[in-house]
PyMOL Python script that loads the backbone (N, CA, C, O; Angstrom):
from pymol import cmd

cmd.read_pdbstr("""\
ATOM      1  N   MET A   1       1.024  -1.487   0.535  1.00  0.00           N
ATOM      2  CA  MET A   1       0.693  -0.011   0.011  1.00  0.00           C
ATOM      3  C   MET A   1       0.811   1.254   0.355  1.00  0.00           C
ATOM      4  O   MET A   1       1.015   1.693   1.487  1.00  0.00           O
ATOM      5  N   ILE A   2       0.635   2.042  -0.978  1.00  0.00           N
ATOM      6  CA  ILE A   2       1.002   3.578  -0.697  1.00  0.00           C
ATOM      7  C   ILE A   2       0.271   4.556  -0.671  1.00  0.00           C
ATOM      8  O   ILE A   2      -0.586   4.817  -1.515  1.00  0.00           O
ATOM      9  N   ILE A   3       0.635   5.430   0.654  1.00  0.00           N
ATOM     10  CA  ILE A   3       0.003   5.982   0.522  1.00  0.00           C
ATOM     11  C   ILE A   3       0.561   8.336  -0.046  1.00  0.00           C
ATOM     12  O   ILE A   3       1.371   9.145   0.406  1.00  0.00           O
ATOM     13  N   ALA A   4      -0.093   8.356  -0.739  1.00  0.00           N
ATOM     14  CA  ALA A   4       0.596   9.828  -1.316  1.00  0.00           C
ATOM     15  C   ALA A   4      -0.409  11.627  -0.679  1.00  0.00           C
ATOM     16  O   ALA A   4      -1.632  11.735  -0.769  1.00  0.00           O
ATOM     17  N   ILE A   5       0.002  12.130  -0.425  1.00  0.00           N
ATOM     18  CA  ILE A   5      -0.449  13.608  -0.209  1.00  0.00           C
ATOM     19  C   ILE A   5      -0.548  14.486  -1.089  1.00  0.00           C
ATOM     20  O   ILE A   5       0.419  15.075  -1.572  1.00  0.00           O
ATOM     21  N   ALA A   6      -1.882  14.698  -1.437  1.00  0.00           N
ATOM     22  CA  ALA A   6      -1.018  16.177  -2.391  1.00  0.00           C
ATOM     23  C   ALA A   6      -2.370  17.290  -1.762  1.00  0.00           C
ATOM     24  O   ALA A   6      -3.504  17.074  -1.333  1.00  0.00           O
ATOM     25  N   HIS A   7      -1.758  18.207  -1.924  1.00  0.00           N
ATOM     26  CA  HIS A   7      -2.059  19.563  -2.217  1.00  0.00           C
ATOM     27  C   HIS A   7      -3.377  19.531  -3.594  1.00  0.00           C
ATOM     28  O   HIS A   7      -4.587  19.338  -3.478  1.00  0.00           O
ATOM     29  N   ARG A   8      -2.639  19.773  -4.712  1.00  0.00           N
ATOM     30  CA  ARG A   8      -3.063  19.638  -6.358  1.00  0.00           C
ATOM     31  C   ARG A   8      -2.684  18.047  -6.640  1.00  0.00           C
ATOM     32  O   ARG A   8      -1.793  17.303  -6.229  1.00  0.00           O
ATOM     33  N   ILE A   9      -3.859  17.891  -7.590  1.00  0.00           N
ATOM     34  CA  ILE A   9      -3.950  17.011  -8.392  1.00  0.00           C
ATOM     35  C   ILE A   9      -4.817  16.741  -9.384  1.00  0.00           C
ATOM     36  O   ILE A   9      -6.042  16.840  -9.332  1.00  0.00           O
ATOM     37  N   ASN A  10      -4.091  16.368 -10.365  1.00  0.00           N
ATOM     38  CA  ASN A  10      -4.597  16.577 -11.642  1.00  0.00           C
ATOM     39  C   ASN A  10      -5.023  14.798 -12.549  1.00  0.00           C
ATOM     40  O   ASN A  10      -4.621  13.769 -12.005  1.00  0.00           O
ATOM     41  N   LYS A  11      -5.520  14.750 -13.372  1.00  0.00           N
ATOM     42  CA  LYS A  11      -6.192  13.668 -13.965  1.00  0.00           C
ATOM     43  C   LYS A  11      -5.154  12.701 -14.276  1.00  0.00           C
ATOM     44  O   LYS A  11      -5.431  11.502 -14.239  1.00  0.00           O
ATOM     45  N   GLU A  12      -3.994  13.096 -14.577  1.00  0.00           N
ATOM     46  CA  GLU A  12      -3.247  12.075 -15.024  1.00  0.00           C
ATOM     47  C   GLU A  12      -2.385  11.202 -13.664  1.00  0.00           C
ATOM     48  O   GLU A  12      -1.985  10.054 -13.470  1.00  0.00           O
ATOM     49  N   MET A  13      -2.392  12.269 -13.052  1.00  0.00           N
ATOM     50  CA  MET A  13      -1.996  11.768 -11.153  1.00  0.00           C
ATOM     51  C   MET A  13      -2.704  10.818 -10.387  1.00  0.00           C
ATOM     52  O   MET A  13      -2.328   9.803  -9.800  1.00  0.00           O
ATOM     53  N   ALA A  14      -4.159  11.527 -10.554  1.00  0.00           N
ATOM     54  CA  ALA A  14      -5.210  10.744  -9.763  1.00  0.00           C
ATOM     55  C   ALA A  14      -5.407   8.993 -10.468  1.00  0.00           C
ATOM     56  O   ALA A  14      -5.524   7.977  -9.782  1.00  0.00           O
ATOM     57  N   ASP A  15      -5.397   9.056 -11.972  1.00  0.00           N
ATOM     58  CA  ASP A  15      -5.634   8.019 -12.696  1.00  0.00           C
ATOM     59  C   ASP A  15      -4.634   6.242 -11.841  1.00  0.00           C
ATOM     60  O   ASP A  15      -4.804   5.025 -11.910  1.00  0.00           O
ATOM     61  N   LYS A  16      -3.889   6.971 -11.308  1.00  0.00           N
ATOM     62  CA  LYS A  16      -2.908   6.208 -10.872  1.00  0.00           C
ATOM     63  C   LYS A  16      -3.476   5.633  -9.574  1.00  0.00           C
ATOM     64  O   LYS A  16      -3.246   4.424  -9.553  1.00  0.00           O
ATOM     65  N   TYR A  17      -4.065   6.001  -8.591  1.00  0.00           N
ATOM     66  CA  TYR A  17      -4.292   5.732  -7.606  1.00  0.00           C
ATOM     67  C   TYR A  17      -5.522   4.276  -7.296  1.00  0.00           C
ATOM     68  O   TYR A  17      -6.054   3.796  -8.297  1.00  0.00           O
ATOM     69  N   ASP A  18      -5.799   3.812  -6.199  1.00  0.00           N
ATOM     70  CA  ASP A  18      -7.042   3.197  -6.779  1.00  0.00           C
ATOM     71  C   ASP A  18      -8.429   3.755  -6.105  1.00  0.00           C
ATOM     72  O   ASP A  18      -9.627   3.641  -6.361  1.00  0.00           O
ATOM     73  N   GLU A  19      -7.641   4.419  -5.112  1.00  0.00           N
ATOM     74  CA  GLU A  19      -9.027   5.428  -4.119  1.00  0.00           C
ATOM     75  C   GLU A  19      -8.414   6.639  -3.796  1.00  0.00           C
ATOM     76  O   GLU A  19      -7.185   6.698  -3.760  1.00  0.00           O
ATOM     77  N   ILE A  20      -8.951   7.390  -3.611  1.00  0.00           N
ATOM     78  CA  ILE A  20      -9.083   8.937  -3.188  1.00  0.00           C
ATOM     79  C   ILE A  20      -9.826   8.929  -2.389  1.00  0.00           C
ATOM     80  O   ILE A  20     -10.981   8.542  -2.565  1.00  0.00           O
ATOM     81  N   ILE A  21      -9.257   9.459  -1.016  1.00  0.00           N
ATOM     82  CA  ILE A  21      -9.341   9.975   0.182  1.00  0.00           C
ATOM     83  C   ILE A  21      -9.538  11.852   0.061  1.00  0.00           C
ATOM     84  O   ILE A  21      -8.591  12.514  -0.364  1.00  0.00           O
ATOM     85  N   ALA A  22     -10.357  12.276   0.325  1.00  0.00           N
ATOM     86  CA  ALA A  22     -11.243  13.967  -0.379  1.00  0.00           C
ATOM     87  C   ALA A  22     -11.218  14.762   1.572  1.00  0.00           C
ATOM     88  O   ALA A  22     -12.100  14.267   2.274  1.00  0.00           O
ATOM     89  N   ILE A  23     -10.637  15.456   2.038  1.00  0.00           N
ATOM     90  CA  ILE A  23     -10.293  15.673   2.893  1.00  0.00           C
ATOM     91  C   ILE A  23     -10.829  17.237   3.857  1.00  0.00           C
ATOM     92  O   ILE A  23      -9.921  17.561   4.621  1.00  0.00           O
ATOM     93  N   ASN A  24     -11.648  17.873   3.917  1.00  0.00           N
ATOM     94  CA  ASN A  24     -11.534  18.967   3.906  1.00  0.00           C
ATOM     95  C   ASN A  24     -11.542  19.606   5.846  1.00  0.00           C
ATOM     96  O   ASN A  24     -12.685  19.462   6.282  1.00  0.00           O
ATOM     97  N   GLU A  25     -11.139  19.859   6.301  1.00  0.00           N
ATOM     98  CA  GLU A  25     -10.891  20.813   7.502  1.00  0.00           C
ATOM     99  C   GLU A  25     -10.816  19.652   8.431  1.00  0.00           C
ATOM    100  O   GLU A  25     -11.589  19.538   9.382  1.00  0.00           O
ATOM    101  N   GLY A  26      -9.668  18.595   8.086  1.00  0.00           N
ATOM    102  CA  GLY A  26      -9.061  17.667   8.887  1.00  0.00           C
ATOM    103  C   GLY A  26     -10.661  16.812   8.598  1.00  0.00           C
ATOM    104  O   GLY A  26     -10.602  15.855   9.371  1.00  0.00           O
ATOM    105  N   GLU A  27     -11.909  16.747   7.908  1.00  0.00           N
ATOM    106  CA  GLU A  27     -12.554  15.472   7.794  1.00  0.00           C
ATOM    107  C   GLU A  27     -12.672  14.758   6.790  1.00  0.00           C
ATOM    108  O   GLU A  27     -12.473  15.410   5.765  1.00  0.00           O
ATOM    109  N   ILE A  28     -12.946  13.527   6.585  1.00  0.00           N
ATOM    110  CA  ILE A  28     -12.955  12.530   5.312  1.00  0.00           C
ATOM    111  C   ILE A  28     -14.256  13.140   5.265  1.00  0.00           C
ATOM    112  O   ILE A  28     -15.180  13.195   6.076  1.00  0.00           O
ATOM    113  N   VAL A  29     -14.020  13.749   3.672  1.00  0.00           N
ATOM    114  CA  VAL A  29     -16.065  14.355   3.250  1.00  0.00           C
ATOM    115  C   VAL A  29     -16.498  13.179   2.429  1.00  0.00           C
ATOM    116  O   VAL A  29     -17.613  12.661   2.487  1.00  0.00           O
ATOM    117  N   GLU A  30     -15.059  12.644   1.311  1.00  0.00           N
ATOM    118  CA  GLU A  30     -15.814  11.259   0.083  1.00  0.00           C
ATOM    119  C   GLU A  30     -14.339  10.679   0.428  1.00  0.00           C
ATOM    120  O   GLU A  30     -13.362  11.029   1.090  1.00  0.00           O
ATOM    121  N   VAL A  31     -14.754   9.536  -0.438  1.00  0.00           N
ATOM    122  CA  VAL A  31     -13.778   8.228  -1.356  1.00  0.00           C
ATOM    123  C   VAL A  31     -13.697   7.602  -2.261  1.00  0.00           C
ATOM    124  O   VAL A  31     -14.867   7.331  -2.531  1.00  0.00           O
ATOM    125  N   GLY A  32     -13.281   7.298  -2.738  1.00  0.00           N
ATOM    126  CA  GLY A  32     -13.167   6.789  -4.183  1.00  0.00           C
ATOM    127  C   GLY A  32     -12.375   6.896  -5.378  1.00  0.00           C
ATOM    128  O   GLY A  32     -11.386   7.621  -5.275  1.00  0.00           O
ATOM    129  N   SER A  33     -12.582   6.338  -6.499  1.00  0.00           N
ATOM    130  CA  SER A  33     -11.955   6.962  -7.545  1.00  0.00           C
ATOM    131  C   SER A  33     -12.260   7.665  -8.154  1.00  0.00           C
ATOM    132  O   SER A  33     -13.435   8.013  -8.269  1.00  0.00           O
ATOM    133  N   PHE A  34     -11.059   8.253  -8.929  1.00  0.00           N
ATOM    134  CA  PHE A  34     -11.152   9.807  -9.362  1.00  0.00           C
ATOM    135  C   PHE A  34     -12.888   9.707 -10.799  1.00  0.00           C
ATOM    136  O   PHE A  34     -13.456  10.560 -11.481  1.00  0.00           O
ATOM    137  N   ASN A  35     -13.036   8.528 -10.643  1.00  0.00           N
ATOM    138  CA  ASN A  35     -13.677   9.098 -12.247  1.00  0.00           C
ATOM    139  C   ASN A  35     -15.190   8.940 -11.186  1.00  0.00           C
ATOM    140  O   ASN A  35     -16.104   9.760 -11.261  1.00  0.00           O
ATOM    141  N   GLU A  36     -15.215   7.674 -10.182  1.00  0.00           N
ATOM    142  CA  GLU A  36     -16.312   7.449  -9.210  1.00  0.00           C
ATOM    143  C   GLU A  36     -16.504   9.659  -8.723  1.00  0.00           C
ATOM    144  O   GLU A  36     -17.361  10.420  -9.172  1.00  0.00           O
ATOM    145  N   LEU A  37     -15.516   9.956  -7.870  1.00  0.00           N
ATOM    146  CA  LEU A  37     -15.660  11.223  -7.166  1.00  0.00           C
ATOM    147  C   LEU A  37     -16.053  12.069  -8.217  1.00  0.00           C
ATOM    148  O   LEU A  37     -17.005  12.771  -7.877  1.00  0.00           O
ATOM    149  N   ILE A  38     -15.661  12.267  -9.405  1.00  0.00           N
ATOM    150  CA  ILE A  38     -16.411  13.514 -10.413  1.00  0.00           C
ATOM    151  C   ILE A  38     -17.813  12.905 -10.486  1.00  0.00           C
ATOM    152  O   ILE A  38     -18.727  13.657 -10.145  1.00  0.00           O
ATOM    153  N   GLU A  39     -18.160  11.559 -10.909  1.00  0.00           N
ATOM    154  CA  GLU A  39     -19.726  11.607 -11.288  1.00  0.00           C
ATOM    155  C   GLU A  39     -20.348  11.724 -10.375  1.00  0.00           C
ATOM    156  O   GLU A  39     -21.558  11.934 -10.457  1.00  0.00           O
ATOM    157  N   ASN A  40     -19.423  11.580  -8.711  1.00  0.00           N
ATOM    158  CA  ASN A  40     -20.614  12.107  -7.891  1.00  0.00           C
ATOM    159  C   ASN A  40     -20.834  13.646  -7.860  1.00  0.00           C
ATOM    160  O   ASN A  40     -21.875  14.076  -7.364  1.00  0.00           O
ATOM    161  N   LYS A  41     -19.882  14.512  -8.377  1.00  0.00           N
ATOM    162  CA  LYS A  41     -20.084  15.791  -8.536  1.00  0.00           C
ATOM    163  C   LYS A  41     -20.432  16.228  -7.215  1.00  0.00           C
ATOM    164  O   LYS A  41     -21.560  16.714  -7.134  1.00  0.00           O
ATOM    165  N   GLY A  42     -19.450  16.163  -5.678  1.00  0.00           N
ATOM    166  CA  GLY A  42     -19.505  16.045  -4.395  1.00  0.00           C
ATOM    167  C   GLY A  42     -18.424  17.523  -4.327  1.00  0.00           C
ATOM    168  O   GLY A  42     -18.368  18.616  -4.891  1.00  0.00           O
ATOM    169  N   TYR A  43     -17.833  16.945  -3.516  1.00  0.00           N
ATOM    170  CA  TYR A  43     -16.696  17.904  -2.544  1.00  0.00           C
ATOM    171  C   TYR A  43     -15.331  17.850  -3.650  1.00  0.00           C
ATOM    172  O   TYR A  43     -14.852  18.957  -3.896  1.00  0.00           O
ATOM    173  N   PHE A  44     -14.756  16.800  -4.246  1.00  0.00           N
ATOM    174  CA  PHE A  44     -13.760  16.495  -5.011  1.00  0.00           C
ATOM    175  C   PHE A  44     -13.914  17.614  -6.270  1.00  0.00           C
ATOM    176  O   PHE A  44     -13.019  18.327  -6.724  1.00  0.00           O
ATOM    177  N   TYR A  45     -15.280  17.546  -6.678  1.00  0.00           N
ATOM    178  CA  TYR A  45     -15.663  17.799  -8.604  1.00  0.00           C
ATOM    179  C   TYR A  45     -15.422  18.862  -7.682  1.00  0.00           C
ATOM    180  O   TYR A  45     -14.234  18.854  -7.359  1.00  0.00           O
ATOM    181  N   SER A  46     -16.144  19.878  -7.064  1.00  0.00           N
ATOM    182  CA  SER A  46     -15.916  21.182  -7.471  1.00  0.00           C
ATOM    183  C   SER A  46     -14.439  21.671  -6.685  1.00  0.00           C
ATOM    184  O   SER A  46     -14.532  22.888  -6.528  1.00  0.00           O
ATOM    185  N   LEU A  47     -13.087  21.161  -6.123  1.00  0.00           N
ATOM    186  CA  LEU A  47     -12.558  21.332  -6.457  1.00  0.00           C
ATOM    187  C   LEU A  47     -11.883  21.253  -7.520  1.00  0.00           C
ATOM    188  O   LEU A  47     -11.236  22.245  -7.855  1.00  0.00           O
ATOM    189  N   CYS A  48     -11.847  19.978  -8.391  1.00  0.00           N
ATOM    190  CA  CYS A  48     -11.320  20.352  -9.294  1.00  0.00           C
ATOM    191  C   CYS A  48     -11.900  21.034 -10.437  1.00  0.00           C
ATOM    192  O   CYS A  48     -11.097  21.156 -11.362  1.00  0.00           O
ATOM    193  N   TYR A  49     -13.077  21.522 -10.654  1.00  0.00           N
ATOM    194  CA  TYR A  49     -13.988  22.730 -11.334  1.00  0.00           C
ATOM    195  C   TYR A  49     -13.262  23.837 -11.131  1.00  0.00           C
ATOM    196  O   TYR A  49     -13.161  24.630 -12.067  1.00  0.00           O
ATOM    197  N   LEU A  50     -12.768  24.048 -10.180  1.00  0.00           N
ATOM    198  CA  LEU A  50     -12.425  26.187  -9.100  1.00  0.00           C
ATOM    199  C   LEU A  50     -11.304  25.602  -9.552  1.00  0.00           C
ATOM    200  O   LEU A  50     -10.681  26.595  -9.927  1.00  0.00           O
ATOM    201  N   LYS A  51     -10.490  24.511  -9.817  1.00  0.00           N
ATOM    202  CA  LYS A  51      -8.935  24.471  -9.977  1.00  0.00           C
ATOM    203  C   LYS A  51      -8.996  24.392 -11.411  1.00  0.00           C
ATOM    204  O   LYS A  51      -7.954  24.829 -11.900  1.00  0.00           O
ATOM    205  N   ASN A  52     -10.041  23.896 -12.488  1.00  0.00           N
ATOM    206  CA  ASN A  52      -9.960  24.234 -13.780  1.00  0.00           C
ATOM    207  C   ASN A  52     -10.097  26.073 -14.456  1.00  0.00           C
ATOM    208  O   ASN A  52      -9.585  26.632 -15.425  1.00  0.00           O
ATOM    209  N   LEU A  53     -11.236  26.629 -13.146  1.00  0.00           N
ATOM    210  CA  LEU A  53     -11.409  28.181 -13.816  1.00  0.00           C
ATOM    211  C   LEU A  53     -10.741  28.875 -13.469  1.00  0.00           C
ATOM    212  O   LEU A  53     -10.814  30.051 -13.823  1.00  0.00           O
ATOM    213  N   ASN A  54      -9.777  28.408 -12.595  1.00  0.00           N
ATOM    214  CA  ASN A  54      -8.707  29.158 -12.206  1.00  0.00           C
ATOM    215  C   ASN A  54      -7.754  29.320 -13.073  1.00  0.00           C
ATOM    216  O   ASN A  54      -7.408  30.427 -13.486  1.00  0.00           O
ATOM    217  N   GLU A  55      -7.288  28.320 -13.395  1.00  0.00           N
ATOM    218  CA  GLU A  55      -6.313  27.821 -14.611  1.00  0.00           C
ATOM    219  C   GLU A  55      -5.964  28.646 -15.873  1.00  0.00           C
ATOM    220  O   GLU A  55      -5.053  29.288 -16.397  1.00  0.00           O
ATOM    221  N   SER A  56      -8.183  27.941 -16.167  1.00  0.00           N
ATOM    222  CA  SER A  56      -8.088  28.808 -17.673  1.00  0.00           C
ATOM    223  C   SER A  56      -8.537  30.481 -17.672  1.00  0.00           C
ATOM    224  O   SER A  56      -9.069  31.096 -18.597  1.00  0.00           O
ATOM    225  N   ARG A  57      -8.119  31.021 -16.246  1.00  0.00           N
ATOM    226  CA  ARG A  57      -8.038  32.783 -15.888  1.00  0.00           C
ATOM    227  C   ARG A  57      -6.155  33.146 -16.604  1.00  0.00           C
ATOM    228  O   ARG A  57      -5.640  34.253 -16.763  1.00  0.00           O
ATOM    229  N   LEU A  58      -5.838  32.430 -16.753  1.00  0.00           N
ATOM    230  CA  LEU A  58      -4.214  31.999 -16.572  1.00  0.00           C
ATOM    231  C   LEU A  58      -3.552  32.925 -18.198  1.00  0.00           C
ATOM    232  O   LEU A  58      -2.357  32.883 -18.489  1.00  0.00           O
TER     233      LEU A  58
END
""", "prot")
cmd.dss("prot")
cmd.show_as("cartoon", "prot")
cmd.util.cbc("prot")
cmd.orient("prot")
């Protein structure tokens, strides 16, 4: 088992992991694969969406 902690994540990186744990203010809020978390459109999705919005403004 390998555990990685990242403040930023992209799809290429996320596809390498079986499971992603999204944490907000010290609490686990979502667990799943990248595709599952994106499909759920929850907390993790909102982080990815905001990241893409900010990058598109550059």
